C-alpha positions in Angstrom: 116.6 40.5 182.5 114.5 43.1 182.4 115.6 44.4 185.7 119.0 44.6 184.4 117.9 46.6 181.3 116.1 49.1 183.3 119.2 49.6 186.1 121.5 49.6 182.7 119.4 52.3 181.1 120.4 54.7 183.6 124.0 54.1 183.2 123.7 54.5 179.4 121.4 57.8 179.7 124.2 59.7 181.8 126.4 59.7 178.8 123.7 59.6 176.1 124.2 62.2 173.0 122.1 65.4 172.9 121.5 64.9 168.9 121.6 61.8 166.6 123.6 62.6 163.4 125.8 60.2 161.8 128.9 60.6 163.8 127.1 60.8 167.4 125.2 57.8 166.7 128.6 56.0 166.0 129.4 57.0 169.5 126.2 56.4 171.1 126.5 52.4 169.5 129.3 51.9 172.0 127.0 52.6 174.8 124.1 50.8 173.6 126.3 47.9 173.4 127.6 48.2 176.7 123.8 48.3 177.9 123.1 45.2 175.8 125.9 43.4 177.6 125.1 44.4 181.1 121.4 43.7 180.4 122.1 40.0 179.7 122.4 40.1 176.1 124.3 37.6 174.7 127.4 38.0 173.3 126.5 36.6 169.8 123.4 38.7 169.8 125.6 41.8 170.1 128.4 40.7 167.6 125.7 40.2 164.8 123.3 43.0 165.6 125.3 45.8 166.2 128.0 46.2 163.3 125.0 46.0 161.1 122.9 48.9 162.5 122.6 51.9 160.5 121.6 55.2 161.5 118.2 56.0 159.9 117.7 60.0 159.3 114.2 59.5 158.0 113.2 58.0 161.4 114.1 61.2 163.2 112.4 63.5 160.2 109.1 61.6 160.7 109.5 61.7 164.7 110.2 65.7 164.3 107.2 66.1 161.7 104.7 63.8 163.5 103.0 66.4 166.0 103.8 69.6 163.8 100.3 69.2 161.7 96.9 68.1 163.3 94.5 66.5 161.0 91.3 67.7 161.7 88.6 64.7 162.6 86.9 64.8 159.3 90.4 64.2 157.8 91.2 61.7 160.3 88.2 59.9 160.6 87.5 59.8 156.6 90.5 57.8 156.2 90.3 55.6 158.6 86.6 54.6 158.7 86.7 54.1 155.2 84.3 51.7 153.1 87.1 49.3 152.2 87.9 48.7 156.1 84.1 48.3 156.7 83.7 45.7 154.3 87.0 43.9 154.4 86.3 44.1 158.2 83.4 42.6 157.9 84.8 39.6 155.8 87.4 39.0 158.0 84.9 39.1 161.0 83.3 36.2 159.1 86.2 34.5 158.2 87.7 34.5 161.6 84.2 34.2 163.5 84.8 30.8 165.5 88.2 31.7 166.5 87.1 35.5 167.5 84.2 34.2 169.5 86.9 32.0 171.1 88.9 35.0 171.9 85.7 37.0 173.1 85.0 34.0 175.7 88.3 33.9 177.1 89.2 37.5 176.9 86.1 39.4 176.7 86.6 41.2 173.7 84.0 41.1 171.0 85.5 40.2 167.8 84.6 43.4 165.9 86.9 45.5 168.3 90.0 43.2 167.5 89.1 43.3 163.9 88.9 47.0 164.3 92.0 47.6 165.8 94.0 45.4 163.2 92.4 47.5 160.1 93.6 50.9 162.0 97.1 49.5 162.7 98.1 47.8 159.5 94.9 47.7 157.2 94.7 44.3 158.0 98.5 43.3 157.3 98.6 45.4 154.3 100.7 47.9 155.8 103.1 45.9 158.4 105.7 48.5 157.8 109.1 48.5 156.1 111.7 50.4 158.0 114.3 48.3 159.8 113.1 47.6 163.6 116.4 47.7 165.3 117.9 50.4 163.2 114.7 52.7 164.2 114.8 52.1 167.7 118.9 52.6 168.0 118.7 55.9 166.0 115.4 56.9 168.2 117.7 55.7 171.5 120.5 58.2 170.7 117.9 61.2 169.8 117.4 63.2 172.5 113.8 63.8 172.5 112.6 60.2 173.8 116.0 58.5 174.6 115.1 57.0 177.8 112.0 55.2 176.1 113.9 54.0 173.1 116.7 53.1 174.5 114.3 50.7 176.9 112.3 49.5 173.8 115.6 48.5 171.8 117.2 46.5 174.6 113.9 44.7 174.7 113.9 44.4 171.1 117.0 42.4 171.3 115.7 40.2 174.1 112.9 39.6 171.8 114.9 38.7 168.9 116.3 35.8 171.3 113.7 34.6 173.0 111.5 34.0 169.7 114.8 33.3 167.9 114.4 36.1 165.3 116.7 37.0 162.5 117.4 41.1 162.8 116.6 41.5 158.8 113.1 39.9 159.4 112.0 42.5 162.2 110.7 45.2 160.1 107.8 47.7 161.3 106.7 51.5 161.3 109.4 54.2 161.3 108.9 54.1 165.7 109.8 50.7 165.9 106.2 49.1 166.3 105.7 45.5 164.5 103.3 43.0 163.2 99.5 42.9 162.5 98.5 44.7 165.3 101.8 46.9 165.7 102.9 46.1 169.3 106.0 47.8 170.3 108.9 45.2 171.6 107.7 46.0 175.7 104.2 45.1 174.8 105.4 42.3 172.6 106.8 40.6 175.5 104.5 41.2 177.8 101.0 40.6 176.3 102.0 38.4 173.2 99.9 35.3 172.9 100.3 32.1 170.6 97.0 32.1 168.8 97.4 29.4 166.5 98.6 26.7 168.6 102.2 26.5 166.6 104.1 27.3 169.9 105.6 30.6 168.5 104.7 34.1 169.1 104.7 35.5 165.6 102.8 38.8 165.2 104.3 39.3 161.8 103.3 36.1 160.0 100.1 35.2 162.1 97.3 37.0 162.0 95.6 34.3 164.8 98.6 35.4 167.0 98.3 39.0 166.6 94.4 39.0 167.5 94.8 36.6 170.4 97.8 39.2 171.6 95.6 42.3 170.9 92.5 40.4 173.1 94.9 39.5 175.9 96.5 43.1 175.7 93.0 44.9 175.9 91.9 42.5 178.8 95.1 43.4 180.7 94.2 46.9 180.5 90.9 46.4 182.1 88.4 45.9 179.2 84.7 45.7 180.6 83.1 43.0 178.6 79.5 44.4 180.0 80.1 47.6 178.3 80.5 49.1 174.5 83.2 51.9 174.1 80.7 54.6 173.7 78.0 55.8 171.4 77.2 58.9 169.1 74.4 61.4 170.7 71.8 64.2 170.1 72.4 67.0 172.3 69.7 69.6 173.0 69.8 72.9 171.0 70.4 75.2 174.7 73.3 72.6 175.7 75.6 73.8 178.0 79.1 72.8 176.3 81.0 73.3 179.9 79.2 70.2 181.1 81.8 68.5 178.8 84.6 69.1 181.7 83.5 65.5 183.7 82.4 62.3 183.8 78.5 62.2 184.6 76.3 59.2 185.5 73.9 58.3 182.5 71.0 59.4 184.6 72.7 62.9 185.1 73.4 63.1 181.1 69.5 62.0 180.5 68.3 64.6 182.8 70.4 67.3 180.7 68.8 66.4 177.8 71.2 64.0 175.9 69.7 61.4 173.9 71.0 58.8 171.4 72.0 60.1 168.0 68.4 58.6 166.7 66.6 60.4 169.1 66.1 57.4 171.7 66.6 57.6 175.3 69.9 56.5 176.6 69.8 53.3 178.4 69.4 52.8 182.0 72.3 51.3 183.7 72.8 51.8 187.2 76.3 53.7 188.2 77.7 54.0 184.6 79.9 56.9 183.9 80.1 58.7 180.4 82.1 61.3 179.1 81.1 63.7 176.5 83.6 64.1 173.5 83.0 66.9 170.9 85.9 66.5 168.4 84.7 68.7 165.5 83.2 71.5 167.8 79.6 71.9 168.3 78.5 71.6 164.6 79.9 68.1 164.4 78.9 64.9 166.2 78.9 64.5 169.8 79.8 61.1 171.9 79.2 59.6 175.1 82.3 57.3 175.9 82.5 55.0 178.6 85.3 53.0 180.6 86.4 50.9 177.5 87.2 54.0 175.7 89.8 54.7 178.0 91.1 51.3 177.4 91.5 52.3 174.0 93.5 55.3 175.1 96.0 53.5 176.7 96.8 51.7 173.2 96.9 55.0 171.4 96.6 58.3 173.3 94.7 60.2 170.5 91.0 60.6 170.6 90.9 60.6 167.2 92.4 57.3 166.9 90.1 55.9 169.9 87.0 57.0 168.2 87.9 55.5 165.1 88.4 52.5 166.8 85.2 52.2 168.3 82.9 53.6 165.2 84.7 51.0 162.9 83.9 48.0 165.4 80.2 49.4 165.3 80.2 49.3 161.6 82.2 46.2 161.2 79.4 44.5 163.7 76.6 46.1 161.2 75.8 49.5 162.5 75.1 52.4 160.4 77.0 55.6 159.5 77.2 58.5 162.0 74.0 60.7 161.7 75.4 63.9 162.2 77.6 64.9 159.5 81.2 65.9 160.4 82.1 69.5 158.8 84.6 69.6 156.4 85.9 73.2 156.4 87.4 73.1 160.2 91.0 75.0 160.0 94.1 72.9 160.2 96.4 74.5 162.9 100.2 73.7 162.9 101.8 73.1 166.1 103.0 76.8 165.8 99.5 78.3 165.6 98.6 75.8 168.4 101.2 77.6 170.5 100.3 80.9 169.5 96.8 80.0 170.6 97.9 78.9 173.9 100.0 82.3 174.5 97.0 84.0 173.6 95.0 82.1 176.3 97.8 82.7 178.8 97.8 86.6 177.9 94.0 86.9 178.5 94.0 85.3 181.8 93.1 81.8 181.0 95.8 78.6 182.2 96.0 76.0 179.5 99.3 75.1 180.4 102.9 75.2 179.4 102.5 76.0 175.7 103.5 73.0 173.8 101.5 73.0 170.7 99.4 70.3 171.6 95.7 70.7 172.1 95.2 68.8 175.4 92.4 68.6 178.1 93.8 71.7 179.9 94.2 73.7 176.7 90.5 72.7 176.0 89.4 73.8 179.2 91.0 77.0 179.1 89.5 77.8 175.6 86.0 76.5 176.9 86.5 79.2 179.4 87.7 81.7 177.1 84.6 81.2 174.9 82.3 81.8 177.7 84.0 84.9 178.5 83.3 86.3 175.1 79.9 84.8 174.6 81.0 82.1 172.1 80.0 78.6 172.2 81.8 77.3 174.9 82.9 74.0 173.3 86.4 73.9 173.7 87.1 73.7 169.8 89.3 76.5 168.2 86.7 77.2 165.2 87.5 80.4 163.1 85.4 82.6 165.2 87.4 81.5 168.5 90.7 81.9 166.1 89.7 85.5 165.1 88.9 86.7 168.6 92.6 85.2 169.6 94.3 87.0 166.9 95.1 83.9 165.3 96.0 84.2 161.8 95.0 81.4 159.5 96.8 80.6 156.2 
């Protein structure tokens, strides 16, 4: 069925509308219905689902607003690695202890990480989301920004509905169509969900054990290394050259550069183990060496702040203490427009950070480091107030 879905997707996209207002949505549904039928969705499902689909203007608003403002690391991290999530996570780690130990044995992922993902995604099931999943996916499938991706997810949601005999009214989740305790998209649900409670069904909404087992299977399939942790907070020497953040280096190389554990101890000796230095809040904030499992977390969610939060929350749930280096709370909050201005200013100064898109990605940060080094600023790739002032970016 999935091969047919991807074939018919291209037929649908050839005539997909450019915008997703109500009138265009109605026309779009006819095309979506054709794609569903061509992909093998039953006539009974089509006849029950499509007349009930509704355009969700709020979904498009949230999709448009999502990248407009970037939270500072202090805001993001502080709200997600909260005292409640730490204490509740420890309680759940103990409550599901034997079950999580079994998952760790089978999939290689420690229970503290699984509980951490659970906490980050839905606050341990307290915020599963109340948006109608099929409405959300259909609305986004008919919108120009990511039509191809969400058309695929919509069609797979229909397949999931049939496979698991789900009622459309019970399929609720985030505005973007992610569902269940671990917020899986339909494609991830279909590919990685497993029966954790042994009842023969795959229920990520109603069964935390199904959700935790599915998360373990997902991370295992993404390449989780059971022999390594996600990373660790580290301490940098006062004269550290921040241009060294550009690439992965072995732990031996980082040790030779003066990098130590956050408590001042020596980095572990692990032959051939590579790590990348991440400085999410600039040189005045905490620094982290991240390992291969950090890249696995990033495949779940492409946000560096998210991955750092998952890793540190897992450590705290397992009994570790807080960060030793305080996170500065006076960082500038940049709008997407301001980030575009920053990228344009870098280009004008001769530093190529890629096409100005309003996102502070690796290429922009690399260009920013080069610019900072050329102006005798701390070359940490972080847009602090001094750097923004030199670039002519006005904060308000």
